[in-house]
Steps between C-alpha positions, in 0.01 A plus 500: 500500500163598370187295505162558349160400629473238227845344527675372812875450519583152629819387666562133575752332723519170683321632814207704380354728239461877512222674310520875450177698479387844387221498763530627859843650435689626805765771500833324459681727745249410773550131425876535518457670839271216612761245392759685707274476805433126472844384383634436850173483694522178699165548672237230454171538313212258542141513375339817373508754376700348213680817394775742588473850355714812497413831332252339259706196405381166635627146511213257542474121492227252422476282812563517872855405591740532793833646393761767564426824313842494328383191307286728282806686377648276229188460288397863550847600378468265202166664417659846510789388284276334242206740493604857586375699201644809333250720684640378831205280591478132588230237536560126494421158640747226587359147501601206721691704757605310812452693822682271737322194366162645402461543122322822403469747217658834589401835349664841486251776416319808626237300694516286812269230371661437161565133568197435724 
């Protein structure tokens, strides 16, 4: 799907909202590789830094939380599905994501501090 700087694509469901962006676009292939790395990563993350990056694609979140890395997967995948553009890039923010009880905003972009 394509987005422009002036218009965001919005997807709603009962859990949260995803906003696609034309800013800070990451290479979709790098994000797909990052998703593959975190999908079954049961290791725990706590405190900062609040990002995980791979080859220029970063998942970041808005507040400190203690959670298993694999908990980032579902909303990052939803972002890719909703926001991957025809040029193969992706940038988005998912709102009201629960990371094992802590509610955060979660971003997928080319920068580690996108949801800081």
